[in-house]
Backbone bond lengths (Angstrom), bond angles and torsions (degrees), N, CA, C in turn:
res aa  C-N    CA-C-N  psi(-1)  N-CA   C-N-CA  omega(-1)  CA-C   N-CA-C  phi
1 X - - - 1.451 - - 1.516 112.48 -
2 X 1.328 116.80 -8.72 1.459 119.30 179.40 1.524 110.43 -62.90
3 X 1.319 117.36 -30.34 1.467 120.43 -179.41 1.529 109.96 -64.71
4 X 1.319 116.77 -44.92 1.460 120.82 179.20 1.527 111.10 -65.30
5 X 1.320 116.42 -40.34 1.468 120.28 178.93 1.515 110.62 -62.86
6 X 1.310 116.89 -42.98 1.454 120.85 -179.81 1.526 110.79 -68.39
7 X 1.314 117.06 -38.95 1.456 120.41 177.92 1.528 110.74 -62.46
8 X 1.315 117.13 -44.62 1.457 120.94 177.62 1.523 110.77 -61.89
9 X 1.324 116.66 -42.15 1.459 120.84 178.27 1.527 110.49 -59.75
10 X 1.324 117.41 -45.13 1.468 121.75 -179.87 1.529 111.47 -65.51
11 X 1.317 116.95 -34.46 1.465 120.56 -179.58 1.520 112.61 -71.42
12 X 1.319 117.68 -18.31 1.459 120.92 -179.14 1.515 111.62 -56.87
13 X 1.330 116.70 -44.11 1.465 118.82 -178.96 1.527 111.55 -69.85
14 X 1.326 117.46 -28.13 1.462 121.18 178.04 1.520 112.00 -65.44
15 X 1.330 116.21 -33.00 1.465 119.86 -179.31 1.533 111.25 -103.62
16 X 1.331 115.14 18.63 1.465 123.17 174.38 1.518 114.08 61.66
17 X 1.327 116.69 34.53 1.456 121.66 173.14 1.525 106.92 -94.58
18 X 1.320 116.04 126.23 1.456 120.57 -177.49 1.526 111.22 -69.03
19 X 1.321 115.04 131.02 1.460 119.98 176.62 1.523 108.17 -87.31
20 X 1.304 116.04 137.43 1.466 122.29 -174.79 1.524 110.06 -123.55
21 X 1.314 115.34 -179.80 1.459 119.32 176.64 1.531 110.12 -62.21
22 X 1.317 117.10 -31.28 1.463 120.57 179.21 1.524 110.61 -67.51
23 X 1.330 117.01 -47.48 1.462 119.38 -177.63 1.527 111.63 -70.88
24 X 1.334 116.79 -38.20 1.465 119.20 175.93 1.528 110.42 -62.61
25 X 1.326 116.73 -45.42 1.462 120.64 -178.88 1.527 111.12 -62.66
26 X 1.322 116.20 -39.10 1.467 119.74 177.84 1.526 110.74 -64.08
27 X 1.331 116.78 -39.67 1.468 120.66 178.80 1.528 110.73 -67.53
28 X 1.329 117.36 -42.33 1.466 121.02 177.36 1.528 109.50 -61.92
29 X 1.321 116.39 -42.95 1.460 121.04 179.59 1.529 111.69 -64.38
30 X 1.325 116.90 -38.89 1.468 120.17 177.44 1.522 110.59 -62.91
31 X 1.331 116.57 -40.98 1.468 120.37 177.24 1.524 110.47 -64.99
32 X 1.313 116.05 -38.97 1.470 120.41 177.95 1.524 110.32 -60.65
33 X 1.316 116.53 -45.08 1.466 120.31 -179.73 1.530 111.74 -66.14
34 X 1.331 116.27 -29.01 1.462 120.95 176.82 1.511 113.53 -88.97
35 X 1.337 116.21 7.87 1.466 123.24 179.67 1.530 111.88 58.08
36 X 1.321 115.23 40.45 1.460 122.35 179.75 1.529 109.06 -111.21
37 X 1.352 115.98 68.90 1.452 119.49 -173.24 1.524 112.70 -66.47
38 X 1.315 118.11 -31.60 1.474 120.07 178.83 1.524 109.13 -63.79
39 X 1.309 116.34 -47.47 1.468 121.16 178.89 1.524 110.67 -63.55
40 X 1.329 116.94 -39.37 1.467 120.79 178.94 1.525 110.80 -60.71
41 X 1.331 116.65 -44.16 1.468 119.41 179.58 1.521 111.95 -69.26
42 X 1.317 117.30 -33.41 1.464 119.71 175.80 1.526 110.50 -62.97
43 X 1.307 116.39 -42.73 1.465 119.98 177.05 1.525 111.48 -65.21
44 X 1.319 116.05 -40.95 1.454 120.71 179.42 1.530 110.34 -60.52
45 X 1.323 116.40 -42.51 1.464 120.93 177.62 1.526 110.24 -68.71
46 X 1.323 116.78 -37.77 1.462 121.27 178.90 1.521 111.63 -61.95
47 X 1.316 116.96 -29.67 1.465 119.84 176.89 1.521 109.91 -57.47
48 X 1.314 117.12 -47.55 1.460 120.91 -179.77 1.526 110.56 -65.88
49 X 1.338 115.57 -42.89 1.458 119.37 179.45 1.523 111.96 -61.40
50 X 1.327 116.45 -31.10 1.465 122.28 179.84 1.525 112.10 -89.30
51 X 1.312 115.74 2.71 1.468 122.31 -178.74 1.529 112.86 59.93
52 X 1.325 114.54 36.49 1.460 121.14 174.49 1.517 106.84 -98.51
53 X 1.311 116.18 126.82 1.463 120.86 -176.35 1.524 110.73 -67.09
54 X 1.308 114.79 129.62 1.465 120.42 174.64 1.522 108.53 -82.39
55 X 1.320 115.21 144.90 1.458 119.26 179.60 1.525 109.15 -130.70
56 X 1.311 115.76 -174.92 1.464 118.94 -176.81 1.530 111.93 -61.74
57 X 1.311 117.09 -31.91 1.464 119.82 179.55 1.522 110.68 -67.69
58 X 1.327 117.17 -44.75 1.468 119.71 -179.88 1.527 111.15 -67.69
59 X 1.340 116.88 -39.33 1.468 119.60 176.91 1.529 110.59 -63.14
60 X 1.326 117.04 -44.82 1.471 120.31 -179.88 1.524 111.77 -62.77
61 X 1.334 116.76 -39.85 1.465 120.06 179.12 1.527 110.49 -64.41
62 X 1.339 117.09 -41.23 1.466 120.84 179.01 1.527 110.95 -66.31
63 X 1.320 116.55 -43.17 1.466 120.42 178.36 1.519 110.37 -62.12
64 X 1.322 116.62 -44.34 1.459 120.51 -179.67 1.523 111.68 -63.84
65 X 1.323 117.44 -39.77 1.470 121.03 178.62 1.521 110.74 -62.94
66 X 1.318 116.50 -43.18 1.462 119.93 -179.83 1.518 111.47 -70.02
67 X 1.308 115.97 -37.01 1.458 119.83 178.71 1.528 110.59 -62.35
68 X 1.322 116.48 -45.31 1.461 120.22 179.77 1.517 111.61 -68.34
69 X 1.324 116.86 -26.98 1.455 120.09 179.83 1.514 112.79 -95.62
70 X 1.322 117.19 8.46 1.467 122.09 -178.10 1.522 110.30 51.02
71 X 1.319 115.47 42.85 1.459 120.88 -175.85 1.526 111.34 -122.92
72 X 1.304 116.74 34.75 1.459 120.79 -175.98 1.523 112.56 -60.38
73 X 1.318 117.57 -29.94 1.459 119.72 179.88 1.526 110.71 -62.43
74 X 1.316 118.26 -34.35 1.466 121.20 177.71 1.520 110.99 -66.15
75 X 1.303 116.13 -38.69 1.451 120.63 178.60 1.522 110.70 -67.23
76 X 1.312 116.95 -41.06 1.459 120.60 177.98 1.523 110.10 -60.94
77 X 1.326 116.60 -41.90 1.465 120.25 177.96 1.518 111.29 -63.66
78 X 1.323 117.01 -42.26 1.461 120.98 179.12 1.520 110.59 -63.34
79 X 1.317 117.42 -45.32 1.461 120.36 178.82 1.531 110.42 -65.36
80 X 1.310 116.89 -34.20 1.471 120.75 176.66 1.521 111.28 -63.07
81 X 1.323 116.75 -40.01 1.464 121.00 177.17 1.517 110.30 -61.32
82 X 1.332 116.37 -42.07 1.452 120.46 -179.74 1.525 111.39 -65.55
83 X 1.315 116.38 -43.26 1.464 120.67 -178.68 1.525 110.96 -62.60
84 X 1.326 116.73 -38.39 1.457 119.62 -178.44 1.518 112.57 -72.94
85 X 1.347 117.12 -18.87 1.454 119.86 179.72 1.531 112.48 -88.02
86 X 1.334 117.35 -4.85 1.467 120.46 179.98 1.497 111.89 -79.37
Protein backbone atom coordinates (compact mmCIF):
# COMPACT_ATOMS: atom_id res chain seq x y z
CA UNK A 1 0.00 0.00 0.00
CA UNK A 2 3.01 2.28 0.18
CA UNK A 3 2.71 2.80 -3.58
CA UNK A 4 -0.82 4.18 -3.26
CA UNK A 5 0.19 6.38 -0.32
CA UNK A 6 3.10 7.81 -2.26
CA UNK A 7 0.96 8.36 -5.34
CA UNK A 8 -1.62 10.26 -3.29
CA UNK A 9 1.14 12.32 -1.69
CA UNK A 10 2.54 13.23 -5.13
CA UNK A 11 -0.92 14.15 -6.41
CA UNK A 12 -1.37 16.67 -3.60
CA UNK A 13 0.76 19.25 -5.36
CA UNK A 14 -1.13 18.65 -8.62
CA UNK A 15 -4.39 19.70 -6.98
CA UNK A 16 -2.72 22.55 -5.07
CA UNK A 17 -2.97 20.97 -1.63
CA UNK A 18 -0.12 22.15 0.56
CA UNK A 19 2.17 19.40 1.78
CA UNK A 20 3.08 19.69 5.45
CA UNK A 21 5.28 17.96 7.98
CA UNK A 22 2.31 15.68 8.69
CA UNK A 23 1.85 14.59 5.08
CA UNK A 24 5.58 14.23 4.46
CA UNK A 25 5.98 12.17 7.64
CA UNK A 26 3.06 9.95 6.64
CA UNK A 27 4.65 9.37 3.22
CA UNK A 28 8.05 8.59 4.78
CA UNK A 29 6.34 6.21 7.20
CA UNK A 30 4.48 4.48 4.35
CA UNK A 31 7.79 3.95 2.56
CA UNK A 32 9.28 2.60 5.77
CA UNK A 33 6.45 0.09 6.11
CA UNK A 34 6.99 -0.94 2.49
CA UNK A 35 10.73 -1.35 3.14
CA UNK A 36 11.53 1.40 0.65
CA UNK A 37 14.32 3.15 2.54
CA UNK A 38 15.74 4.88 -0.54
CA UNK A 39 12.37 6.47 -1.29
CA UNK A 40 11.92 7.35 2.39
CA UNK A 41 15.24 9.21 2.45
CA UNK A 42 14.40 10.99 -0.79
CA UNK A 43 11.19 12.24 0.77
CA UNK A 44 13.01 13.21 3.95
CA UNK A 45 15.47 15.28 1.90
CA UNK A 46 12.60 16.72 -0.15
CA UNK A 47 11.10 18.07 3.06
CA UNK A 48 14.09 20.37 3.48
CA UNK A 49 14.10 21.28 -0.20
CA UNK A 50 10.41 22.21 0.11
CA UNK A 51 11.12 24.21 3.26
CA UNK A 52 8.87 21.98 5.33
CA UNK A 53 10.06 21.76 8.92
CA UNK A 54 11.17 18.32 9.99
CA UNK A 55 10.02 17.18 13.39
CA UNK A 56 10.54 14.23 15.69
CA UNK A 57 7.96 12.20 13.79
CA UNK A 58 9.68 12.69 10.43
CA UNK A 59 13.11 11.99 11.93
CA UNK A 60 11.82 8.81 13.61
CA UNK A 61 10.21 7.61 10.39
CA UNK A 62 13.47 8.17 8.47
CA UNK A 63 15.52 6.41 11.14
CA UNK A 64 13.11 3.49 11.20
CA UNK A 65 13.17 3.17 7.40
CA UNK A 66 16.96 3.08 7.36
CA UNK A 67 17.10 0.68 10.25
CA UNK A 68 14.79 -1.77 8.50
CA UNK A 69 16.79 -1.38 5.30
CA UNK A 70 20.14 -1.79 7.06
CA UNK A 71 21.06 1.58 5.60
CA UNK A 72 22.01 3.50 8.71
CA UNK A 73 25.18 4.80 7.09
CA UNK A 74 23.05 6.76 4.60
CA UNK A 75 21.14 8.35 7.42
CA UNK A 76 24.35 9.30 9.20
CA UNK A 77 25.58 10.95 6.01
CA UNK A 78 22.31 12.84 5.61
CA UNK A 79 22.39 14.06 9.20
CA UNK A 80 26.04 15.04 8.70
CA UNK A 81 25.04 17.20 5.74
CA UNK A 82 22.44 18.93 7.89
CA UNK A 83 24.86 19.54 10.76
CA UNK A 84 27.42 21.11 8.44
CA UNK A 85 24.81 23.49 7.03
CA UNK A 86 24.00 24.94 10.48
